[in-house]
N, CA and C atoms as an extended XYZ file, in Angstrom:
462
Properties=species:S:1:pos:R:3:atomname:S:1:resname:S:1:resid:I:1 pbc="F F F"
N         6.361       37.600      -69.706 N   TYR     1
C         6.364       37.998      -68.306 CA  TYR     1
C         6.817       36.837      -67.432 C   TYR     1
N         7.559       37.186      -66.397 N   SER     2
C         7.999       36.160      -65.468 CA  SER     2
C         6.857       35.856      -64.504 C   SER     2
N         7.039       34.803      -63.756 N   THR     3
C         6.019       34.394      -62.798 CA  THR     3
C         5.777       35.482      -61.760 C   THR     3
N         6.839       36.110      -61.313 N   SER     4
C         6.677       37.155      -60.295 CA  SER     4
C         5.921       38.366      -60.861 C   SER     4
N         6.168       38.708      -62.114 N   GLU     5
C         5.449       39.825      -62.729 CA  GLU     5
C         3.970       39.507      -62.874 C   GLU     5
N         3.665       38.266      -63.259 N   ARG     6
C         2.264       37.858      -63.381 CA  ARG     6
C         1.582       37.869      -62.018 C   ARG     6
N         2.299       37.414      -61.012 N   THR     7
C         1.756       37.411      -59.645 CA  THR     7
C         1.471       38.831      -59.183 C   THR     7
N         2.413       39.725      -59.429 N   LEU     8
C         2.219       41.127      -59.053 CA  LEU     8
C         1.027       41.745      -59.787 C   LEU     8
N         0.912       41.437      -61.078 N   ALA     9
C        -0.200       41.971      -61.871 CA  ALA     9
C        -1.531       41.420      -61.353 C   ALA     9
N        -1.551       40.131      -61.015 N   ARG    10
C        -2.774       39.521      -60.486 CA  ARG    10
C        -3.155       40.156      -59.147 C   ARG    10
N        -2.172       40.341      -58.273 N   ARG    11
C        -2.440       40.966      -56.973 CA  ARG    11
C        -2.935       42.402      -57.134 C   ARG    11
N        -2.372       43.105      -58.094 N   ALA    12
C        -2.812       44.477      -58.354 CA  ALA    12
C        -4.265       44.490      -58.824 C   ALA    12
N        -4.620       43.554      -59.715 N   ARG    13
C        -6.005       43.455      -60.187 CA  ARG    13
C        -6.945       43.113      -59.035 C   ARG    13
N        -6.525       42.181      -58.184 N   GLU    14
C        -7.352       41.789      -57.041 CA  GLU    14
C        -7.552       42.966      -56.076 C   GLU    14
N        -6.497       43.711      -55.815 N   ALA    15
C        -6.598       44.874      -54.932 CA  ALA    15
C        -7.505       45.931      -55.543 C   ALA    15
N        -7.372       46.127      -56.846 N   SER    16
C        -8.222       47.090      -57.536 CA  SER    16
C        -9.688       46.664      -57.475 C   SER    16
N        -9.935       45.400      -57.650 N   MET    17
C       -11.300       44.878      -57.584 CA  MET    17
C       -11.868       45.032      -56.175 C   MET    17
N       -11.041       44.794      -55.162 N   LYS    18
C       -11.474       44.975      -53.778 CA  LYS    18
C       -11.873       46.420      -53.519 C   LYS    18
N       -11.041       47.361      -53.992 N   ARG    19
C       -11.358       48.784      -53.815 CA  ARG    19
C       -12.654       49.144      -54.528 C   ARG    19
N       -12.828       48.608      -55.730 N   PHE    20
C       -14.040       48.877      -56.493 CA  PHE    20
C       -15.279       48.349      -55.763 C   PHE    20
N       -15.200       47.127      -55.257 N   CYS    21
C       -16.335       46.542      -54.524 CA  CYS    21
C       -16.636       47.329      -53.252 C   CYS    21
N       -15.577       47.748      -52.568 N   ARG    22
C       -15.755       48.529      -51.352 CA  ARG    22
C       -16.390       49.884      -51.678 C   ARG    22
N       -15.958       50.499      -52.763 N   ALA    23
C       -16.533       51.780      -53.176 CA  ALA    23
C       -18.011       51.618      -53.518 C   ALA    23
N       -18.353       50.521      -54.180 N   GLN    24
C       -19.757       50.264      -54.503 CA  GLN    24
C       -20.585       50.076      -53.241 C   GLN    24
N       -20.041       49.325      -52.280 N   ALA    25
C       -20.748       49.088      -51.022 CA  ALA    25
C       -20.966       50.408      -50.275 C   ALA    25
N       -19.947       51.257      -50.277 N   ILE    26
C       -20.064       52.567      -49.624 CA  ILE    26
C       -21.154       53.388      -50.302 C   ILE    26
N       -21.144       53.423      -51.625 N   GLN    27
C       -22.143       54.195      -52.364 CA  GLN    27
C       -23.548       53.666      -52.095 C   GLN    27
N       -23.681       52.352      -52.081 N   ARG    28
C       -24.990       51.743      -51.823 CA  ARG    28
C       -25.488       52.128      -50.424 C   ARG    28
N       -24.589       52.059      -49.422 N   ARG    29
C       -24.984       52.392      -48.056 CA  ARG    29
C       -25.328       53.886      -47.931 C   ARG    29
N       -24.602       54.748      -48.615 N   LEU    30
C       -24.913       56.176      -48.601 CA  LEU    30
C       -26.316       56.432      -49.174 C   LEU    30
N       -26.667       55.706      -50.212 N   GLU    31
C       -28.005       55.846      -50.798 CA  GLU    31
C       -29.072       55.358      -49.821 C   GLU    31
N       -28.789       54.246      -49.127 N   GLU    32
C       -29.729       53.732      -48.124 CA  GLU    32
C       -29.915       54.739      -46.995 C   GLU    32
N       -28.833       55.355      -46.576 N   ILE    33
C       -28.904       56.356      -45.511 CA  ILE    33
C       -29.759       57.534      -45.952 C   ILE    33
N       -29.597       57.954      -47.193 N   GLU    34
C       -30.388       59.075      -47.723 CA  GLU    34
C       -31.873       58.754      -47.685 C   GLU    34
N       -32.241       57.535      -48.074 N   VAL    35
C       -33.648       57.120      -48.047 CA  VAL    35
C       -34.154       57.105      -46.602 C   VAL    35
N       -33.336       56.571      -45.698 N   THR    36
C       -33.722       56.515      -44.284 CA  THR    36
C       -33.878       57.912      -43.706 C   THR    36
N       -32.995       58.837      -44.099 N   PHE    37
C       -33.130       60.237      -43.666 CA  PHE    37
C       -34.507       60.783      -44.037 C   PHE    37
N       -34.894       60.553      -45.282 N   ARG    38
C       -36.185       61.069      -45.747 CA  ARG    38
C       -37.339       60.459      -44.941 C   ARG    38
N       -37.247       59.141      -44.681 N   GLU    39
C       -38.293       58.473      -43.902 CA  GLU    39
C       -38.356       59.034      -42.485 C   GLU    39
N       -37.195       59.219      -41.869 N   LEU    40
C       -37.160       59.771      -40.514 CA  LEU    40
C       -37.717       61.190      -40.490 C   LEU    40
N       -37.409       61.952      -41.521 N   GLU    41
C       -37.912       63.324      -41.616 CA  GLU    41
C       -39.439       63.328      -41.679 C   GLU    41
N       -40.009       62.426      -42.475 N   GLN    42
C       -41.468       62.341      -42.583 CA  GLN    42
C       -42.095       61.933      -41.251 C   GLN    42
N       -41.489       60.962      -40.585 N   GLN    43
C       -42.000       60.538      -39.283 CA  GLN    43
C       -41.909       61.681      -38.267 C   GLN    43
N       -40.815       62.408      -38.317 N   GLY    44
C       -40.635       63.542      -37.403 CA  GLY    44
C       -41.679       64.615      -37.631 C   GLY    44
N       -41.975       64.891      -38.900 N   ILE    45
C       -42.994       65.895      -39.226 CA  ILE    45
C       -44.349       65.473      -38.658 C   ILE    45
N       -44.691       64.199      -38.819 N   LYS    46
C       -45.972       63.690      -38.304 CA  LYS    46
C       -46.026       63.824      -36.782 C   LYS    46
N       -44.934       63.449      -36.120 N   LEU    47
C       -44.918       63.528      -34.658 CA  LEU    47
C       -45.004       64.980      -34.175 C   LEU    47
N       -44.304       65.873      -34.859 N   GLU    48
C       -44.379       67.295      -34.482 CA  GLU    48
C       -45.796       67.835      -34.649 C   GLU    48
N       -46.458       67.446      -35.735 N   LYS    49
C       -47.843       67.886      -35.945 CA  LYS    49
C       -48.742       67.359      -34.833 C   LYS    49
N       -48.542       66.085      -34.475 N   LEU    50
C       -49.354       65.511      -33.406 CA  LEU    50
C       -49.132       66.256      -32.091 C   LEU    50
N       -47.887       66.570      -31.812 N   LEU    51
C       -47.582       67.286      -30.572 CA  LEU    51
C       -48.177       68.693      -30.574 C   LEU    51
N       -48.179       69.358      -31.704 N   ARG    52
C       -48.714       70.728      -31.792 CA  ARG    52
C       -50.242       70.747      -31.798 C   ARG    52
N       -50.832       69.798      -32.526 N   ASP    53
C       -52.281       69.802      -32.722 CA  ASP    53
C       -53.055       69.172      -31.565 C   ASP    53
N       -52.450       68.304      -30.839 N   GLU    54
C       -53.155       67.552      -29.810 CA  GLU    54
C       -52.861       68.088      -28.419 C   GLU    54
N       -53.202       69.341      -28.184 N   ASN    55
C       -52.987       69.943      -26.869 CA  ASN    55
C       -53.899       69.331      -25.812 C   ASN    55
N       -55.053       68.825      -26.221 N   GLY    56
C       -55.998       68.263      -25.258 CA  GLY    56
C       -55.786       66.777      -25.031 C   GLY    56
N       -54.777       66.175      -25.679 N   SER    57
C       -54.563       64.734      -25.517 CA  SER    57
C       -53.932       64.454      -24.160 C   SER    57
N       -54.057       63.204      -23.692 N   PRO    58
C       -53.507       62.859      -22.379 CA  PRO    58
C       -51.993       63.093      -22.327 C   PRO    58
N       -51.513       63.373      -21.142 N   ALA    59
C       -50.078       63.638      -20.935 CA  ALA    59
C       -49.242       62.427      -21.317 C   ALA    59
N       -49.764       61.236      -21.053 N   ASP    60
C       -49.030       60.009      -21.409 CA  ASP    60
C       -48.801       59.931      -22.910 C   ASP    60
N       -49.822       60.300      -23.681 N   GLN    61
C       -49.712       60.261      -25.139 CA  GLN    61
C       -48.679       61.269      -25.625 C   GLN    61
N       -48.731       62.472      -25.056 N   GLN    62
C       -47.758       63.497      -25.446 CA  GLN    62
C       -46.343       63.080      -25.068 C   GLN    62
N       -46.173       62.452      -23.934 N   THR    63
C       -44.861       61.958      -23.494 CA  THR    63
C       -44.362       60.886      -24.464 C   THR    63
N       -45.276       60.011      -24.864 N   GLN    64
C       -44.905       58.951      -25.808 CA  GLN    64
C       -44.454       59.560      -27.140 C   GLN    64
N       -45.185       60.538      -27.635 N   TRP    65
C       -44.819       61.189      -28.903 CA  TRP    65
C       -43.472       61.908      -28.779 C   TRP    65
N       -43.277       62.561      -27.648 N   THR    66
C       -41.998       63.253      -27.420 CA  THR    66
C       -40.853       62.254      -27.401 C   THR    66
N       -41.069       61.126      -26.729 N   ASN    67
C       -40.027       60.084      -26.684 CA  ASN    67
C       -39.736       59.526      -28.078 C   ASN    67
N       -40.804       59.337      -28.859 N   GLN    68
C       -40.614       58.856      -30.234 CA  GLN    68
C       -39.828       59.867      -31.051 C   GLN    68
N       -40.138       61.151      -30.855 N   LEU    69
C       -39.424       62.200      -31.579 CA  LEU    69
C       -37.945       62.222      -31.178 C   LEU    69
N       -37.665       62.087      -29.905 N   LEU    70
C       -36.278       62.037      -29.437 CA  LEU    70
C       -35.549       60.806      -29.997 C   LEU    70
N       -36.268       59.686      -30.079 N   HIS    71
C       -35.680       58.474      -30.652 CA  HIS    71
C       -35.329       58.694      -32.133 C   HIS    71
N       -36.205       59.386      -32.854 N   LEU    72
C       -35.927       59.703      -34.264 CA  LEU    72
C       -34.693       60.583      -34.395 C   LEU    72
N       -34.562       61.545      -33.499 N   VAL    73
C       -33.390       62.435      -33.529 CA  VAL    73
C       -32.122       61.636      -33.272 C   VAL    73
N       -32.173       60.697      -32.329 N   GLN    74
C       -31.017       59.853      -32.044 CA  GLN    74
C       -30.654       58.997      -33.256 C   GLN    74
N       -31.663       58.433      -33.919 N   LYS    75
C       -31.412       57.645      -35.130 CA  LYS    75
C       -30.759       58.507      -36.205 C   LYS    75
N       -31.298       59.714      -36.366 N   LYS    76
C       -30.771       60.605      -37.393 CA  LYS    76
C       -29.322       60.975      -37.088 C   LYS    76
N       -29.023       61.264      -35.839 N   ASN    77
C       -27.640       61.572      -35.455 CA  ASN    77
C       -26.710       60.399      -35.696 C   ASN    77
N       -27.185       59.214      -35.389 N   SER    78
C       -26.389       58.003      -35.628 CA  SER    78
C       -26.112       57.827      -37.123 C   SER    78
N       -27.136       58.046      -37.937 N   LEU    79
C       -26.960       57.931      -39.390 CA  LEU    79
C       -26.018       59.008      -39.924 C   LEU    79
N       -26.075       60.196      -39.353 N   MET    80
C       -25.187       61.269      -39.798 CA  MET    80
C       -23.732       60.902      -39.486 C   MET    80
N       -23.503       60.296      -38.340 N   THR    81
C       -22.160       59.849      -37.975 CA  THR    81
C       -21.685       58.772      -38.944 C   THR    81
N       -22.567       57.820      -39.239 N   GLU    82
C       -22.206       56.763      -40.183 CA  GLU    82
C       -21.934       57.336      -41.569 C   GLU    82
N       -22.758       58.285      -41.989 N   GLU    83
C       -22.571       58.922      -43.295 CA  GLU    83
C       -21.207       59.627      -43.350 C   GLU    83
N       -20.863       60.313      -42.291 N   SER    84
C       -19.575       60.999      -42.221 CA  SER    84
C       -18.418       60.000      -42.329 C   SER    84
N       -18.541       58.894      -41.620 N   ASP    85
C       -17.508       57.848      -41.688 CA  ASP    85
C       -17.387       57.274      -43.098 C   ASP    85
N       -18.530       57.071      -43.744 N   LEU    86
C       -18.520       56.532      -45.099 CA  LEU    86
C       -17.910       57.511      -46.093 C   LEU    86
N       -18.182       58.790      -45.911 N   MET    87
C       -17.598       59.806      -46.797 CA  MET    87
C       -16.073       59.820      -46.649 C   MET    87
N       -15.608       59.681      -45.427 N   ILE    88
C       -14.164       59.633      -45.187 CA  ILE    88
C       -13.581       58.380      -45.841 C   ILE    88
N       -14.273       57.254      -45.687 N   ALA    89
C       -13.798       56.004      -46.292 CA  ALA    89
C       -13.763       56.110      -47.814 C   ALA    89
N       -14.761       56.753      -48.412 N   ALA    90
C       -14.780       56.933      -49.865 CA  ALA    90
C       -13.620       57.815      -50.313 C   ALA    90
N       -13.373       58.877      -49.569 N   GLN    91
C       -12.243       59.764      -49.895 CA  GLN    91
C       -10.927       59.008      -49.759 C   GLN    91
N       -10.843       58.177      -48.740 N   GLU    92
C        -9.619       57.395      -48.541 CA  GLU    92
C        -9.396       56.424      -49.704 C   GLU    92
N       -10.470       55.790      -50.181 N   LEU    93
C       -10.352       54.900      -51.335 CA  LEU    93
C        -9.885       55.658      -52.572 C   LEU    93
N       -10.432       56.846      -52.755 N   LYS    94
C       -10.046       57.671      -53.904 CA  LYS    94
C        -8.562       58.013      -53.832 C   LYS    94
N        -8.109       58.419      -52.653 N   LEU    95
C        -6.697       58.759      -52.487 CA  LEU    95
C        -5.802       57.525      -52.627 C   LEU    95
N        -6.289       56.394      -52.158 N   GLU    96
C        -5.530       55.151      -52.299 CA  GLU    96
C        -5.321       54.812      -53.769 C   GLU    96
N        -6.364       54.993      -54.564 N   GLU    97
C        -6.259       54.727      -56.002 CA  GLU    97
C        -5.307       55.722      -56.667 C   GLU    97
N        -5.401       56.997      -56.277 N   GLN    98
C        -4.468       57.990      -56.826 CA  GLN    98
C        -3.034       57.622      -56.473 C   GLN    98
N        -2.821       57.202      -55.242 N   GLN    99
C        -1.475       56.829      -54.817 CA  GLN    99
C        -0.966       55.639      -55.623 C   GLN    99
N        -1.828       54.678      -55.867 N   ARG   100
C        -1.432       53.505      -56.651 CA  ARG   100
C        -1.032       53.916      -58.064 C   ARG   100
N        -1.807       54.802      -58.685 N   GLN   101
C        -1.497       55.243      -60.045 CA  GLN   101
C        -0.195       56.041      -60.092 C   GLN   101
N        -0.019       56.923      -59.105 N   LEU   102
C         1.220       57.710      -59.060 CA  LEU   102
C         2.429       56.818      -58.801 C   LEU   102
N         2.252       55.827      -57.937 N   ASP   103
C         3.326       54.857      -57.675 CA  ASP   103
C         3.748       54.160      -58.967 C   ASP   103
N         2.742       53.760      -59.727 N   LYS   104
C         3.013       53.056      -60.988 CA  LYS   104
C         3.784       53.953      -61.950 C   LYS   104
N         3.358       55.225      -62.076 N   LYS   105
C         4.063       56.165      -62.957 CA  LYS   105
C         5.493       56.386      -62.479 C   LYS   105
N         5.640       56.577      -61.175 N   LEU   106
C         6.957       56.832      -60.618 CA  LEU   106
C         7.891       55.653      -60.852 C   LEU   106
N         7.375       54.447      -60.679 N   ARG   107
C         8.198       53.247      -60.913 CA  ARG   107
C         8.668       53.172      -62.368 C   ARG   107
N         7.768       53.556      -63.282 N   SER   108
C         8.162       53.497      -64.691 CA  SER   108
C         9.333       54.443      -64.962 C   SER   108
N         9.335       55.615      -64.325 N   TYR   109
C        10.453       56.551      -64.495 CA  TYR   109
C        11.698       56.042      -63.776 C   TYR   109
N        11.502       55.489      -62.598 N   MET   110
C        12.652       55.044      -61.811 CA  MET   110
C        13.307       53.797      -62.401 C   MET   110
N        12.534       52.993      -63.148 N   ASN   111
C        13.080       51.784      -63.751 CA  ASN   111
C        13.911       52.073      -65.002 C   ASN   111
N        13.811       53.285      -65.499 N   ARG   112
C        14.608       53.637      -66.683 CA  ARG   112
C        16.070       53.793      -66.291 C   ARG   112
N        16.881       53.509      -67.221 N   GLU   113
C        18.323       53.686      -67.015 CA  GLU   113
C        18.603       55.179      -66.833 C   GLU   113
N        19.381       55.500      -65.822 N   GLU   114
C        19.652       56.901      -65.480 CA  GLU   114
C        20.278       57.660      -66.646 C   GLU   114
N        21.123       56.997      -67.401 N   THR   115
C        21.806       57.668      -68.517 CA  THR   115
C        20.865       57.965      -69.680 C   THR   115
N        19.730       57.251      -69.724 N   LEU   116
C        18.768       57.456      -70.819 CA  LEU   116
C        17.704       58.493      -70.493 C   LEU   116
N        17.665       58.941      -69.244 N   LYS   117
C        16.640       59.902      -68.842 CA  LYS   117
C        16.960       61.294      -69.370 C   LYS   117
N        15.903       61.960      -69.842 N   THR   118
C        16.059       63.339      -70.321 CA  THR   118
C        15.773       64.291      -69.155 C   THR   118
N        15.993       65.563      -69.421 N   VAL   119
C        15.686       66.589      -68.419 CA  VAL   119
C        14.187       66.559      -68.109 C   VAL   119
N        13.368       66.360      -69.149 N   GLU   120
C        11.923       66.281      -68.964 CA  GLU   120
C        11.530       65.088      -68.088 C   GLU   120
N        12.239       63.969      -68.284 N   ASP   121
C        11.971       62.781      -67.465 CA  ASP   121
C        12.256       63.067      -65.991 C   ASP   121
N        13.375       63.720      -65.730 N   HIS   122
C        13.724       64.058      -64.342 CA  HIS   122
C        12.685       65.006      -63.742 C   HIS   122
N        12.265       65.963      -64.543 N   LYS   123
C        11.265       66.927      -64.073 CA  LYS   123
C         9.933       66.215      -63.797 C   LYS   123
N         9.513       65.352      -64.704 N   ALA   124
C         8.263       64.601      -64.527 CA  ALA   124
C         8.344       63.704      -63.298 C   ALA   124
N         9.492       63.098      -63.095 N   GLU   125
C         9.695       62.237      -61.930 CA  GLU   125
C         9.539       63.042      -60.632 C   GLU   125
N        10.105       64.233      -60.612 N   GLN   126
C         9.989       65.087      -59.423 CA  GLN   126
C         8.541       65.540      -59.196 C   GLN   126
N         7.842       65.859      -60.284 N   GLU   127
C         6.447       66.272      -60.167 CA  GLU   127
C         5.577       65.137      -59.627 C   GLU   127
N         5.813       63.942      -60.131 N   ILE   128
C         5.053       62.789      -59.662 CA  ILE   128
C         5.360       62.527      -58.191 C   ILE   128
N         6.596       62.666      -57.826 N   LEU   129
C         6.994       62.477      -56.431 CA  LEU   129
C         6.294       63.507      -55.532 C   LEU   129
N         6.209       64.750      -55.991 N   ALA   130
C         5.524       65.798      -55.220 CA  ALA   130
C         4.030       65.486      -55.099 C   ALA   130
N         3.424       65.030      -56.195 N   GLN   131
C         2.002       64.660      -56.155 CA  GLN   131
C         1.783       63.489      -55.202 C   GLN   131
N         2.671       62.528      -55.262 N   LEU   132
C         2.587       61.367      -54.391 CA  LEU   132
C         2.683       61.776      -52.923 C   LEU   132
N         3.580       62.671      -52.628 N   LEU   133
C         3.739       63.171      -51.268 CA  LEU   133
C         2.462       63.886      -50.815 C   LEU   133
N         1.853       64.647      -51.710 N   LYS   134
C         0.607       65.352      -51.382 CA  LYS   134
C        -0.504       64.352      -51.057 C   LYS   134
N        -0.631       63.310      -51.862 N   VAL   135
C        -1.666       62.299      -51.643 CA  VAL   135
C        -1.430       61.574      -50.311 C   VAL   135
N        -0.186       61.241      -50.025 N   VAL   136
C         0.132       60.569      -48.766 CA  VAL   136
C        -0.216       61.475      -47.585 C   VAL   136
N         0.083       62.755      -47.697 N   ASN   137
C        -0.262       63.690      -46.624 CA  ASN   137
C        -1.781       63.804      -46.452 C   ASN   137
N        -2.520       63.804      -47.549 N   GLU   138
C        -3.979       63.861      -47.468 CA  GLU   138
C        -4.538       62.606      -46.803 C   GLU   138
N        -3.977       61.455      -47.156 N   ARG   139
C        -4.407       60.207      -46.510 CA  ARG   139
C        -4.083       60.235      -45.022 C   ARG   139
N        -2.921       60.759      -44.684 N   ASN   140
C        -2.533       60.879      -43.288 CA  ASN   140
C        -3.507       61.781      -42.531 C   ASN   140
N        -3.930       62.870      -43.168 N   LEU   141
C        -4.900       63.776      -42.554 CA  LEU   141
C        -6.226       63.067      -42.310 C   LEU   141
N        -6.679       62.273      -43.271 N   LEU   142
C        -7.924       61.518      -43.090 CA  LEU   142
C        -7.824       60.541      -41.921 C   LEU   142
N        -6.687       59.879      -41.820 N   ILE   143
C        -6.480       58.951      -40.708 CA  ILE   143
C        -6.506       59.706      -39.389 C   ILE   143
N        -5.898       60.881      -39.381 N   HIS   144
C        -5.893       61.709      -38.179 CA  HIS   144
C        -7.325       62.132      -37.807 C   HIS   144
N        -8.128       62.502      -38.792 N   ILE   145
C        -9.516       62.892      -38.555 CA  ILE   145
C       -10.299       61.710      -37.975 C   ILE   145
N       -10.095       60.528      -38.554 N   GLN   146
C       -10.783       59.343      -38.056 CA  GLN   146
C       -10.387       59.050      -36.611 C   GLN   146
N        -9.134       59.176      -36.305 N   GLU   147
C        -8.647       58.926      -34.947 CA  GLU   147
C        -9.247       59.938      -33.969 C   GLU   147
N        -9.301       61.200      -34.378 N   GLU   148
C        -9.904       62.236      -33.530 CA  GLU   148
C       -11.378       61.934      -33.276 C   GLU   148
N       -12.089       61.517      -34.322 N   LYS   149
C       -13.501       61.159      -34.155 CA  LYS   149
C       -13.668       59.988      -33.195 C   LYS   149
N       -12.810       58.993      -33.370 N   ARG   150
C       -12.891       57.812      -32.503 CA  ARG   150
C       -12.641       58.187      -31.050 C   ARG   150
N       -11.641       59.012      -30.820 N   LEU   151
C       -11.317       59.433      -29.459 CA  LEU   151
C       -12.430       60.289      -28.860 C   LEU   151
N       -13.046       61.143      -29.669 N   SER   152
C       -14.120       61.999      -29.144 CA  SER   152
C       -15.364       61.165      -28.823 C   SER   152
N       -15.575       60.068      -29.552 N   GLU   153
C       -16.725       59.211      -29.282 CA  GLU   153
C       -16.534       58.425      -27.990 C   GLU   153
N       -15.283       58.150      -27.639 N   LEU   154
C       -15.025       57.425      -26.388 CA  LEU   154
C       -15.274       58.344      -25.211 C   LEU   154
């Protein structure tokens, strides 16, 4: 292998490792969010019971419980937004990896001498190109969804 080929291979490995680490971080955060959801749900249940059972309690106490319940709902909504963003990021990583693999396959076909290609090779090349186009369109759609979310949050 030439120096440039080794450099390209090293960069590809580094990019793959980055995607893997990012995917792990996303998965870890999704698991943390799930645990937090359960905790918030339990706290919400307790607060709802207090609000229902304590009709004779002072108004200040009921107001405090209501405010705590509203705060829990806000936290839950915030976590749901973060979870949605993470799911989009995970899907984007998956599509990025698919695109990388399809790119690699396509390059192997394109690097062959045109006179040595069979009809099957040409057909496979076209199929890979179509798959690649589909993946790029899906990634574009995800970016569009993220942009729409960002604009709606503003």
